[in-house]
PDB file of the backbone (N, CA, C, O) and the ligand in Angstrom, with CONECT records:
HET     ZN  A 101       1
ATOM      1  N   MET A   1      67.081 -98.201 -40.983  1.00  0.00           N
ATOM      2  CA  MET A   1      68.413 -97.837 -41.509  1.00  0.00           C
ATOM      3  C   MET A   1      68.419 -96.419 -42.062  1.00  0.00           C
ATOM      4  O   MET A   1      69.407 -95.697 -41.923  1.00  0.00           O
ATOM      5  N   GLY A   2      67.284 -96.008 -42.707  1.00  0.00           N
ATOM      6  CA  GLY A   2      67.170 -94.660 -43.253  1.00  0.00           C
ATOM      7  C   GLY A   2      67.244 -93.615 -42.160  1.00  0.00           C
ATOM      8  O   GLY A   2      67.886 -92.577 -42.328  1.00  0.00           O
ATOM      9  N   LEU A   3      66.578 -93.888 -41.019  1.00  0.00           N
ATOM     10  CA  LEU A   3      66.579 -92.951 -39.897  1.00  0.00           C
ATOM     11  C   LEU A   3      67.979 -92.821 -39.311  1.00  0.00           C
ATOM     12  O   LEU A   3      68.420 -91.726 -38.962  1.00  0.00           O
ATOM     13  N   PHE A   4      68.667 -93.946 -39.206  1.00  0.00           N
ATOM     14  CA  PHE A   4      70.027 -93.942 -38.667  1.00  0.00           C
ATOM     15  C   PHE A   4      70.938 -93.086 -39.545  1.00  0.00           C
ATOM     16  O   PHE A   4      71.747 -92.303 -39.046  1.00  0.00           O
ATOM     17  N   ARG A   5      70.795 -93.246 -40.850  1.00  0.00           N
ATOM     18  CA  ARG A   5      71.603 -92.454 -41.793  1.00  0.00           C
ATOM     19  C   ARG A   5      71.318 -90.964 -41.634  1.00  0.00           C
ATOM     20  O   ARG A   5      72.227 -90.135 -41.663  1.00  0.00           O
ATOM     21  N   LEU A   6      70.029 -90.641 -41.466  1.00  0.00           N
ATOM     22  CA  LEU A   6      69.609 -89.251 -41.313  1.00  0.00           C
ATOM     23  C   LEU A   6      70.226 -88.660 -40.046  1.00  0.00           C
ATOM     24  O   LEU A   6      70.750 -87.546 -40.064  1.00  0.00           O
ATOM     25  N   LEU A   7      70.161 -89.420 -38.935  1.00  0.00           N
ATOM     26  CA  LEU A   7      70.741 -88.946 -37.675  1.00  0.00           C
ATOM     27  C   LEU A   7      72.248 -88.758 -37.812  1.00  0.00           C
ATOM     28  O   LEU A   7      72.824 -87.799 -37.299  1.00  0.00           O
ATOM     29  N   PHE A   8      72.866 -89.700 -38.518  1.00  0.00           N
ATOM     30  CA  PHE A   8      74.307 -89.637 -38.745  1.00  0.00           C
ATOM     31  C   PHE A   8      74.673 -88.363 -39.516  1.00  0.00           C
ATOM     32  O   PHE A   8      75.636 -87.673 -39.183  1.00  0.00           O
ATOM     33  N   LEU A   9      73.877 -88.068 -40.559  1.00  0.00           N
ATOM     34  CA  LEU A   9      74.098 -86.860 -41.370  1.00  0.00           C
ATOM     35  C   LEU A   9      73.941 -85.604 -40.523  1.00  0.00           C
ATOM     36  O   LEU A   9      74.738 -84.671 -40.617  1.00  0.00           O
ATOM     37  N   ILE A  10      72.891 -85.597 -39.686  1.00  0.00           N
ATOM     38  CA  ILE A  10      72.635 -84.434 -38.825  1.00  0.00           C
ATOM     39  C   ILE A  10      73.806 -84.236 -37.863  1.00  0.00           C
ATOM     40  O   ILE A  10      74.246 -83.112 -37.620  1.00  0.00           O
ATOM     41  N   ALA A  11      74.301 -85.351 -37.320  1.00  0.00           N
ATOM     42  CA  ALA A  11      75.436 -85.266 -36.398  1.00  0.00           C
ATOM     43  C   ALA A  11      76.662 -84.671 -37.093  1.00  0.00           C
ATOM     44  O   ALA A  11      77.368 -83.842 -36.518  1.00  0.00           O
ATOM     45  N   ILE A  12      76.906 -85.098 -38.326  1.00  0.00           N
ATOM     46  CA  ILE A  12      78.061 -84.577 -39.089  1.00  0.00           C
ATOM     47  C   ILE A  12      77.877 -83.087 -39.368  1.00  0.00           C
ATOM     48  O   ILE A  12      78.810 -82.299 -39.218  1.00  0.00           O
ATOM     49  N   ILE A  13      76.671 -82.710 -39.775  1.00  0.00           N
ATOM     50  CA  ILE A  13      76.400 -81.298 -40.086  1.00  0.00           C
ATOM     51  C   ILE A  13      76.537 -80.454 -38.815  1.00  0.00           C
ATOM     52  O   ILE A  13      77.124 -79.372 -38.842  1.00  0.00           O
ATOM     53  N   ALA A  14      75.994 -80.957 -37.707  1.00  0.00           N
ATOM     54  CA  ALA A  14      76.081 -80.227 -36.440  1.00  0.00           C
ATOM     55  C   ALA A  14      77.542 -80.065 -36.019  1.00  0.00           C
ATOM     56  O   ALA A  14      77.953 -79.002 -35.553  1.00  0.00           O
ATOM     57  N   GLY A  15      78.315 -81.136 -36.193  1.00  0.00           N
ATOM     58  CA  GLY A  15      79.744 -81.083 -35.843  1.00  0.00           C
ATOM     59  C   GLY A  15      80.490 -80.087 -36.706  1.00  0.00           C
ATOM     60  O   GLY A  15      81.312 -79.316 -36.211  1.00  0.00           O
ATOM     61  N   ALA A  16      80.200 -80.106 -38.010  1.00  0.00           N
ATOM     62  CA  ALA A  16      80.853 -79.184 -38.934  1.00  0.00           C
ATOM     63  C   ALA A  16      80.472 -77.744 -38.604  1.00  0.00           C
ATOM     64  O   ALA A  16      81.313 -76.847 -38.639  1.00  0.00           O
ATOM     65  N   PHE A  17      79.182 -77.530 -38.279  1.00  0.00           N
ATOM     66  CA  PHE A  17      78.688 -76.205 -37.931  1.00  0.00           C
ATOM     67  C   PHE A  17      79.375 -75.711 -36.659  1.00  0.00           C
ATOM     68  O   PHE A  17      79.763 -74.546 -36.568  1.00  0.00           O
ATOM     69  N   TRP A  18      79.524 -76.607 -35.676  1.00  0.00           N
ATOM     70  CA  TRP A  18      80.174 -76.251 -34.407  1.00  0.00           C
ATOM     71  C   TRP A  18      81.635 -75.876 -34.646  1.00  0.00           C
ATOM     72  O   TRP A  18      82.136 -74.895 -34.096  1.00  0.00           O
ATOM     73  N   LEU A  19      82.306 -76.669 -35.473  1.00  0.00           N
ATOM     74  CA  LEU A  19      83.720 -76.385 -35.785  1.00  0.00           C
ATOM     75  C   LEU A  19      83.853 -75.043 -36.507  1.00  0.00           C
ATOM     76  O   LEU A  19      84.742 -74.245 -36.208  1.00  0.00           O
ATOM     77  N   TRP A  20      82.940 -74.810 -37.474  1.00  0.00           N
ATOM     78  CA  TRP A  20      82.972 -73.574 -38.261  1.00  0.00           C
ATOM     79  C   TRP A  20      82.743 -72.367 -37.341  1.00  0.00           C
ATOM     80  O   TRP A  20      83.412 -71.342 -37.468  1.00  0.00           O
ATOM     81  N   ARG A  21      81.773 -72.507 -36.404  1.00  0.00           N
ATOM     82  CA  ARG A  21      81.486 -71.402 -35.488  1.00  0.00           C
ATOM     83  C   ARG A  21      82.677 -71.127 -34.584  1.00  0.00           C
ATOM     84  O   ARG A  21      83.034 -69.976 -34.332  1.00  0.00           O
ATOM     85  N   ARG A  22      83.290 -72.216 -34.097  1.00  0.00           N
ATOM     86  CA  ARG A  22      84.442 -72.078 -33.214  1.00  0.00           C
ATOM     87  C   ARG A  22      85.582 -71.369 -33.954  1.00  0.00           C
ATOM     88  O   ARG A  22      86.246 -70.487 -33.412  1.00  0.00           O
ATOM     89  N   PHE A  23      85.784 -71.784 -35.209  1.00  0.00           N
ATOM     90  CA  PHE A  23      86.874 -71.214 -36.017  1.00  0.00           C
ATOM     91  C   PHE A  23      86.600 -69.747 -36.337  1.00  0.00           C
ATOM     92  O   PHE A  23      87.483 -68.902 -36.193  1.00  0.00           O
ATOM     93  N   SER A  24      85.367 -69.443 -36.773  1.00  0.00           N
ATOM     94  CA  SER A  24      85.056 -68.068 -37.177  1.00  0.00           C
ATOM     95  C   SER A  24      85.076 -67.140 -35.968  1.00  0.00           C
ATOM     96  O   SER A  24      85.474 -65.981 -36.085  1.00  0.00           O
ATOM     97  N   ARG A  25      84.647 -67.641 -34.800  1.00  0.00           N
ATOM     98  CA  ARG A  25      84.686 -66.818 -33.592  1.00  0.00           C
ATOM     99  C   ARG A  25      86.135 -66.513 -33.211  1.00  0.00           C
ATOM    100  O   ARG A  25      86.459 -65.398 -32.804  1.00  0.00           O
ATOM    101  N   ALA A  26      87.001 -67.521 -33.349  1.00  0.00           N
ATOM    102  CA  ALA A  26      88.409 -67.332 -33.000  1.00  0.00           C
ATOM    103  C   ALA A  26      89.056 -66.271 -33.884  1.00  0.00           C
ATOM    104  O   ALA A  26      89.796 -65.417 -33.394  1.00  0.00           O
ATOM    105  N   THR A  27      88.776 -66.324 -35.195  1.00  0.00           N
ATOM    106  CA  THR A  27      89.392 -65.349 -36.098  1.00  0.00           C
ATOM    107  C   THR A  27      88.808 -63.961 -35.845  1.00  0.00           C
ATOM    108  O   THR A  27      89.533 -62.969 -35.912  1.00  0.00           O
ATOM    109  N   THR A  28      87.500 -63.876 -35.555  1.00  0.00           N
ATOM    110  CA  THR A  28      86.876 -62.577 -35.290  1.00  0.00           C
ATOM    111  C   THR A  28      87.487 -61.963 -34.035  1.00  0.00           C
ATOM    112  O   THR A  28      87.791 -60.770 -34.005  1.00  0.00           O
ATOM    113  N   THR A  29      87.666 -62.788 -32.993  1.00  0.00           N
ATOM    114  CA  THR A  29      88.241 -62.285 -31.744  1.00  0.00           C
ATOM    115  C   THR A  29      89.651 -61.770 -31.983  1.00  0.00           C
ATOM    116  O   THR A  29      90.042 -60.724 -31.466  1.00  0.00           O
ATOM    117  N   ARG A  30      90.419 -62.536 -32.790  1.00  0.00           N
ATOM    118  CA  ARG A  30      91.783 -62.102 -33.086  1.00  0.00           C
ATOM    119  C   ARG A  30      91.780 -60.774 -33.845  1.00  0.00           C
ATOM    120  O   ARG A  30      92.574 -59.880 -33.552  1.00  0.00           O
ATOM    121  N   ALA A  31      90.877 -60.656 -34.824  1.00  0.00           N
ATOM    122  CA  ALA A  31      90.812 -59.432 -35.630  1.00  0.00           C
ATOM    123  C   ALA A  31      90.413 -58.250 -34.758  1.00  0.00           C
ATOM    124  O   ALA A  31      90.972 -57.161 -34.892  1.00  0.00           O
ATOM    125  N   ASN A  32      89.438 -58.460 -33.855  1.00  0.00           N
ATOM    126  CA  ASN A  32      89.008 -57.389 -32.968  1.00  0.00           C
ATOM    127  C   ASN A  32      90.143 -56.968 -32.046  1.00  0.00           C
ATOM    128  O   ASN A  32      90.355 -55.776 -31.821  1.00  0.00           O
ATOM    129  N   ALA A  33      90.870 -57.938 -31.516  1.00  0.00           N
ATOM    130  CA  ALA A  33      91.977 -57.635 -30.610  1.00  0.00           C
ATOM    131  C   ALA A  33      93.025 -56.813 -31.339  1.00  0.00           C
ATOM    132  O   ALA A  33      93.586 -55.867 -30.786  1.00  0.00           O
ATOM    133  N   ARG A  34      93.289 -57.192 -32.611  1.00  0.00           N
ATOM    134  CA  ARG A  34      94.289 -56.476 -33.382  1.00  0.00           C
ATOM    135  C   ARG A  34      93.852 -55.034 -33.629  1.00  0.00           C
ATOM    136  O   ARG A  34      94.644 -54.109 -33.450  1.00  0.00           O
ATOM    137  N   SER A  35      92.581 -54.833 -34.046  1.00  0.00           N
ATOM    138  CA  SER A  35      92.127 -53.485 -34.376  1.00  0.00           C
ATOM    139  C   SER A  35      92.014 -52.637 -33.116  1.00  0.00           C
ATOM    140  O   SER A  35      92.312 -51.443 -33.160  1.00  0.00           O
ATOM    141  N   SER A  36      91.592 -53.218 -31.992  1.00  0.00           N
ATOM    142  CA  SER A  36      91.482 -52.428 -30.775  1.00  0.00           C
ATOM    143  C   SER A  36      92.871 -52.068 -30.255  1.00  0.00           C
ATOM    144  O   SER A  36      93.064 -50.993 -29.687  1.00  0.00           O
ATOM    145  N   ALA A  37      93.829 -52.958 -30.445  1.00  0.00           N
ATOM    146  CA  ALA A  37      95.203 -52.649 -30.048  1.00  0.00           C
ATOM    147  C   ALA A  37      95.742 -51.498 -30.889  1.00  0.00           C
ATOM    148  O   ALA A  37      96.454 -50.628 -30.388  1.00  0.00           O
ATOM    149  N   ALA A  38      95.394 -51.505 -32.177  1.00  0.00           N
ATOM    150  CA  ALA A  38      95.841 -50.430 -33.062  1.00  0.00           C
ATOM    151  C   ALA A  38      95.193 -49.110 -32.656  1.00  0.00           C
ATOM    152  O   ALA A  38      95.828 -48.057 -32.720  1.00  0.00           O
ATOM    153  N   GLN A  39      93.925 -49.166 -32.237  1.00  0.00           N
ATOM    154  CA  GLN A  39      93.247 -47.945 -31.816  1.00  0.00           C
ATOM    155  C   GLN A  39      93.809 -47.455 -30.492  1.00  0.00           C
ATOM    156  O   GLN A  39      93.899 -46.248 -30.263  1.00  0.00           O
ATOM    157  N   ALA A  40      94.187 -48.374 -29.624  1.00  0.00           N
ATOM    158  CA  ALA A  40      94.677 -47.988 -28.306  1.00  0.00           C
ATOM    159  C   ALA A  40      96.072 -47.392 -28.390  1.00  0.00           C
ATOM    160  O   ALA A  40      96.474 -46.622 -27.517  1.00  0.00           O
ATOM    161  N   ALA A  41      96.817 -47.744 -29.442  1.00  0.00           N
ATOM    162  CA  ALA A  41      98.193 -47.266 -29.544  1.00  0.00           C
ATOM    163  C   ALA A  41      98.426 -46.533 -30.857  1.00  0.00           C
ATOM    164  O   ALA A  41      99.052 -47.090 -31.759  1.00  0.00           O
ATOM    165  N   PRO A  42      97.940 -45.297 -30.995  1.00  0.00           N
ATOM    166  CA  PRO A  42      98.250 -44.533 -32.205  1.00  0.00           C
ATOM    167  C   PRO A  42      99.725 -44.148 -32.203  1.00  0.00           C
ATOM    168  O   PRO A  42     100.350 -44.001 -31.153  1.00  0.00           O
ATOM    169  N   MET A  43     100.259 -43.990 -33.405  1.00  0.00           N
ATOM    170  CA  MET A  43     101.677 -43.668 -33.512  1.00  0.00           C
ATOM    171  C   MET A  43     101.879 -42.160 -33.379  1.00  0.00           C
ATOM    172  O   MET A  43     101.093 -41.363 -33.890  1.00  0.00           O
ATOM    173  N   VAL A  44     102.933 -41.795 -32.692  1.00  0.00           N
ATOM    174  CA  VAL A  44     103.297 -40.375 -32.578  1.00  0.00           C
ATOM    175  C   VAL A  44     104.741 -40.216 -33.039  1.00  0.00           C
ATOM    176  O   VAL A  44     105.513 -41.174 -33.050  1.00  0.00           O
ATOM    177  N   ARG A  45     105.093 -38.987 -33.420  1.00  0.00           N
ATOM    178  CA  ARG A  45     106.412 -38.736 -33.979  1.00  0.00           C
ATOM    179  C   ARG A  45     107.278 -38.073 -32.915  1.00  0.00           C
ATOM    180  O   ARG A  45     106.871 -37.112 -32.262  1.00  0.00           O
ATOM    181  N   CYS A  46     108.475 -38.610 -32.761  1.00  0.00           N
ATOM    182  CA  CYS A  46     109.435 -38.014 -31.831  1.00  0.00           C
ATOM    183  C   CYS A  46     109.856 -36.648 -32.377  1.00  0.00           C
ATOM    184  O   CYS A  46     110.270 -36.542 -33.532  1.00  0.00           O
ATOM    185  N   GLN A  47     109.752 -35.611 -31.556  1.00  0.00           N
ATOM    186  CA  GLN A  47     110.084 -34.253 -31.997  1.00  0.00           C
ATOM    187  C   GLN A  47     111.588 -34.072 -32.166  1.00  0.00           C
ATOM    188  O   GLN A  47     112.033 -33.117 -32.803  1.00  0.00           O
ATOM    189  N   HIS A  48     112.354 -34.964 -31.609  1.00  0.00           N
ATOM    190  CA  HIS A  48     113.813 -34.815 -31.695  1.00  0.00           C
ATOM    191  C   HIS A  48     114.404 -35.552 -32.894  1.00  0.00           C
ATOM    192  O   HIS A  48     115.143 -34.961 -33.681  1.00  0.00           O
ATOM    193  N   CYS A  49     114.081 -36.843 -33.039  1.00  0.00           N
ATOM    194  CA  CYS A  49     114.706 -37.631 -34.108  1.00  0.00           C
ATOM    195  C   CYS A  49     113.715 -37.997 -35.211  1.00  0.00           C
ATOM    196  O   CYS A  49     114.127 -38.500 -36.256  1.00  0.00           O
ATOM    197  N   GLY A  50     112.413 -37.758 -35.003  1.00  0.00           N
ATOM    198  CA  GLY A  50     111.419 -37.977 -36.053  1.00  0.00           C
ATOM    199  C   GLY A  50     110.961 -39.416 -36.193  1.00  0.00           C
ATOM    200  O   GLY A  50     110.205 -39.728 -37.114  1.00  0.00           O
ATOM    201  N   VAL A  51     111.395 -40.302 -35.306  1.00  0.00           N
ATOM    202  CA  VAL A  51     110.989 -41.702 -35.391  1.00  0.00           C
ATOM    203  C   VAL A  51     109.555 -41.830 -34.874  1.00  0.00           C
ATOM    204  O   VAL A  51     109.139 -41.103 -33.972  1.00  0.00           O
ATOM    205  N   HIS A  52     108.812 -42.766 -35.462  1.00  0.00           N
ATOM    206  CA  HIS A  52     107.427 -42.982 -35.038  1.00  0.00           C
ATOM    207  C   HIS A  52     107.378 -44.082 -33.997  1.00  0.00           C
ATOM    208  O   HIS A  52     107.906 -45.174 -34.211  1.00  0.00           O
ATOM    209  N   VAL A  53     106.748 -43.798 -32.876  1.00  0.00           N
ATOM    210  CA  VAL A  53     106.632 -44.769 -31.787  1.00  0.00           C
ATOM    211  C   VAL A  53     105.171 -44.841 -31.334  1.00  0.00           C
ATOM    212  O   VAL A  53     104.444 -43.854 -31.447  1.00  0.00           O
ATOM    213  N   PRO A  54     104.730 -46.003 -30.821  1.00  0.00           N
ATOM    214  CA  PRO A  54     103.368 -46.077 -30.271  1.00  0.00           C
ATOM    215  C   PRO A  54     103.235 -45.095 -29.111  1.00  0.00           C
ATOM    216  O   PRO A  54     104.159 -44.939 -28.313  1.00  0.00           O
ATOM    217  N   ARG A  55     102.087 -44.438 -29.021  1.00  0.00           N
ATOM    218  CA  ARG A  55     101.906 -43.409 -27.994  1.00  0.00           C
ATOM    219  C   ARG A  55     102.078 -43.992 -26.587  1.00  0.00           C
ATOM    220  O   ARG A  55     102.482 -43.291 -25.660  1.00  0.00           O
ATOM    221  N   ASN A  56     101.761 -45.300 -26.441  1.00  0.00           N
ATOM    222  CA  ASN A  56     101.935 -45.953 -25.137  1.00  0.00           C
ATOM    223  C   ASN A  56     103.382 -45.926 -24.684  1.00  0.00           C
ATOM    224  O   ASN A  56     103.668 -45.844 -23.489  1.00  0.00           O
ATOM    225  N   ASN A  57     104.303 -45.995 -25.655  1.00  0.00           N
ATOM    226  CA  ASN A  57     105.730 -46.060 -25.329  1.00  0.00           C
ATOM    227  C   ASN A  57     106.391 -44.697 -25.406  1.00  0.00           C
ATOM    228  O   ASN A  57     107.561 -44.549 -25.051  1.00  0.00           O
ATOM    229  N   ALA A  58     105.644 -43.696 -25.871  1.00  0.00           N
ATOM    230  CA  ALA A  58     106.242 -42.377 -26.070  1.00  0.00           C
ATOM    231  C   ALA A  58     106.144 -41.553 -24.792  1.00  0.00           C
ATOM    232  O   ALA A  58     105.328 -41.827 -23.912  1.00  0.00           O
ATOM    233  N   LEU A  59     106.993 -40.542 -24.716  1.00  0.00           N
ATOM    234  CA  LEU A  59     106.996 -39.635 -23.569  1.00  0.00           C
ATOM    235  C   LEU A  59     106.475 -38.285 -24.044  1.00  0.00           C
ATOM    236  O   LEU A  59     106.907 -37.767 -25.073  1.00  0.00           O
ATOM    237  N   ALA A  60     105.544 -37.723 -23.283  1.00  0.00           N
ATOM    238  CA  ALA A  60     104.919 -36.464 -23.678  1.00  0.00           C
ATOM    239  C   ALA A  60     105.567 -35.314 -22.933  1.00  0.00           C
ATOM    240  O   ALA A  60     105.909 -35.410 -21.755  1.00  0.00           O
ATOM    241  N   HIS A  61     105.726 -34.202 -23.680  1.00  0.00           N
ATOM    242  CA  HIS A  61     106.145 -32.948 -23.048  1.00  0.00           C
ATOM    243  C   HIS A  61     105.266 -31.869 -23.652  1.00  0.00           C
ATOM    244  O   HIS A  61     105.530 -31.382 -24.751  1.00  0.00           O
ATOM    245  N   GLY A  62     104.216 -31.497 -22.925  1.00  0.00           N
ATOM    246  CA  GLY A  62     103.229 -30.572 -23.467  1.00  0.00           C
ATOM    247  C   GLY A  62     102.536 -31.207 -24.651  1.00  0.00           C
ATOM    248  O   GLY A  62     101.942 -32.279 -24.529  1.00  0.00           O
ATOM    249  N   GLU A  63     102.608 -30.555 -25.792  1.00  0.00           N
ATOM    250  CA  GLU A  63     101.971 -31.052 -27.017  1.00  0.00           C
ATOM    251  C   GLU A  63     102.909 -31.970 -27.784  1.00  0.00           C
ATOM    252  O   GLU A  63     102.490 -32.617 -28.744  1.00  0.00           O
ATOM    253  N   GLN A  64     104.152 -32.037 -27.382  1.00  0.00           N
ATOM    254  CA  GLN A  64     105.166 -32.767 -28.138  1.00  0.00           C
ATOM    255  C   GLN A  64     105.387 -34.156 -27.559  1.00  0.00           C
ATOM    256  O   GLN A  64     105.169 -34.407 -26.373  1.00  0.00           O
ATOM    257  N   TRP A  65     105.831 -35.056 -28.448  1.00  0.00           N
ATOM    258  CA  TRP A  65     106.093 -36.440 -28.070  1.00  0.00           C
ATOM    259  C   TRP A  65     107.547 -36.769 -28.354  1.00  0.00           C
ATOM    260  O   TRP A  65     108.152 -36.254 -29.294  1.00  0.00           O
ATOM    261  N   PHE A  66     108.086 -37.640 -27.518  1.00  0.00           N
ATOM    262  CA  PHE A  66     109.472 -38.076 -27.701  1.00  0.00           C
ATOM    263  C   PHE A  66     109.556 -39.582 -27.531  1.00  0.00           C
ATOM    264  O   PHE A  66     108.759 -40.191 -26.817  1.00  0.00           O
ATOM    265  N   CYS A  67     110.558 -40.182 -28.214  1.00  0.00           N
ATOM    266  CA  CYS A  67     110.681 -41.636 -28.216  1.00  0.00           C
ATOM    267  C   CYS A  67     111.353 -42.142 -26.954  1.00  0.00           C
ATOM    268  O   CYS A  67     111.164 -43.296 -26.571  1.00  0.00           O
ATOM    269  N   SER A  68     112.139 -41.288 -26.301  1.00  0.00           N
ATOM    270  CA  SER A  68     112.872 -41.736 -25.117  1.00  0.00           C
ATOM    271  C   SER A  68     113.083 -40.564 -24.170  1.00  0.00           C
ATOM    272  O   SER A  68     112.911 -39.406 -24.549  1.00  0.00           O
ATOM    273  N   GLN A  69     113.450 -40.875 -22.955  1.00  0.00           N
ATOM    274  CA  GLN A  69     113.733 -39.848 -21.940  1.00  0.00           C
ATOM    275  C   GLN A  69     114.866 -38.944 -22.411  1.00  0.00           C
ATOM    276  O   GLN A  69     114.837 -37.729 -22.215  1.00  0.00           O
ATOM    277  N   ASN A  70     115.869 -39.567 -23.040  1.00  0.00           N
ATOM    278  CA  ASN A  70     117.020 -38.824 -23.556  1.00  0.00           C
ATOM    279  C   ASN A  70     116.576 -37.768 -24.566  1.00  0.00           C
ATOM    280  O   ASN A  70     117.000 -36.615 -24.486  1.00  0.00           O
ATOM    281  N   HIS A  71     115.731 -38.154 -25.506  1.00  0.00           N
ATOM    282  CA  HIS A  71     115.279 -37.220 -26.534  1.00  0.00           C
ATOM    283  C   HIS A  71     114.322 -36.191 -25.963  1.00  0.00           C
ATOM    284  O   HIS A  71     114.278 -35.053 -26.429  1.00  0.00           O
ATOM    285  N   LEU A  72     113.553 -36.585 -24.953  1.00  0.00           N
ATOM    286  CA  LEU A  72     112.657 -35.625 -24.296  1.00  0.00           C
ATOM    287  C   LEU A  72     113.493 -34.508 -23.680  1.00  0.00           C
ATOM    288  O   LEU A  72     113.163 -33.330 -23.824  1.00  0.00           O
ATOM    289  N   GLU A  73     114.566 -34.873 -23.001  1.00  0.00           N
ATOM    290  CA  GLU A  73     115.418 -33.867 -22.365  1.00  0.00           C
ATOM    291  C   GLU A  73     116.122 -33.003 -23.411  1.00  0.00           C
ATOM    292  O   GLU A  73     116.247 -31.791 -23.235  1.00  0.00           O
ATOM    293  N   GLN A  74     116.585 -33.631 -24.510  1.00  0.00           N
ATOM    294  CA  GLN A  74     117.233 -32.855 -25.572  1.00  0.00           C
ATOM    295  C   GLN A  74     116.239 -31.934 -26.263  1.00  0.00           C
ATOM    296  O   GLN A  74     116.574 -30.795 -26.591  1.00  0.00           O
ATOM    297  N   GLY A  75     115.036 -32.409 -26.484  1.00  0.00           N
ATOM    298  CA  GLY A  75     113.995 -31.596 -27.113  1.00  0.00           C
ATOM    299  C   GLY A  75     113.597 -30.440 -26.233  1.00  0.00           C
ATOM    300  O   GLY A  75     113.373 -29.329 -26.713  1.00  0.00           O
ATOM    301  N   ARG A  76     113.508 -30.702 -24.930  1.00  0.00           N
ATOM    302  CA  ARG A  76     113.160 -29.667 -23.965  1.00  0.00           C
ATOM    303  C   ARG A  76     114.239 -28.594 -23.930  1.00  0.00           C
ATOM    304  O   ARG A  76     113.950 -27.399 -23.885  1.00  0.00           O
ATOM    305  N   ARG A  77     115.491 -29.049 -23.951  1.00  0.00           N
ATOM    306  CA  ARG A  77     116.623 -28.112 -23.922  1.00  0.00           C
ATOM    307  C   ARG A  77     116.588 -27.203 -25.150  1.00  0.00           C
ATOM    308  O   ARG A  77     116.853 -26.004 -25.067  1.00  0.00           O
ATOM    309  N   ARG A  78     116.245 -27.821 -26.314  1.00  0.00           N
ATOM    310  CA  ARG A  78     116.183 -27.059 -27.563  1.00  0.00           C
ATOM    311  C   ARG A  78     115.079 -25.987 -27.471  1.00  0.00           C
ATOM    312  O   ARG A  78     115.232 -24.879 -27.986  1.00  0.00           O
ATOM    313  N   ASP A  79     113.975 -26.338 -26.812  1.00  0.00           N
ATOM    314  CA  ASP A  79     112.861 -25.372 -26.645  1.00  0.00           C
ATOM    315  C   ASP A  79     113.297 -24.178 -25.827  1.00  0.00           C
ATOM    316  O   ASP A  79     112.912 -23.045 -26.119  1.00  0.00           O
ATOM    317  N   GLU A  80     114.103 -24.424 -24.798  1.00  0.00           N
ATOM    318  CA  GLU A  80     114.465 -23.360 -23.875  1.00  0.00           C
ATOM    319  C   GLU A  80     115.430 -22.355 -24.482  1.00  0.00           C
ATOM    320  O   GLU A  80     115.517 -21.221 -24.011  1.00  0.00           O
ATOM    321  N   HIS A  81     116.169 -22.760 -25.538  1.00  0.00           N
ATOM    322  CA  HIS A  81     117.110 -21.838 -26.173  1.00  0.00           C
ATOM    323  C   HIS A  81     116.404 -20.737 -26.939  1.00  0.00           C
ATOM    324  O   HIS A  81     117.059 -19.879 -27.531  1.00  0.00           O
TER     325      HIS A  81
HETATM  326 ZN    ZN A 101     113.726 -39.693 -30.642  1.00  0.00          ZN2+
END
């Protein structure tokens, strides 16, 4: 009976350890995904209206960034004057 209890305890500990590992791995993966997404998409400022947009969604014109095609064209026009 003592051996059975010991095996039962080991099974519970192993199960708890497995659950804990599964949970901690899931949260770590989520945290990594979040931080890598933040690194992949730095914010840039629209030169026309000053709004901050992720660089993935922004439009570049030389060194300048714009939030939309409309603002890119307006910003470009302003440069040419
Ligand atoms: Zn803009």
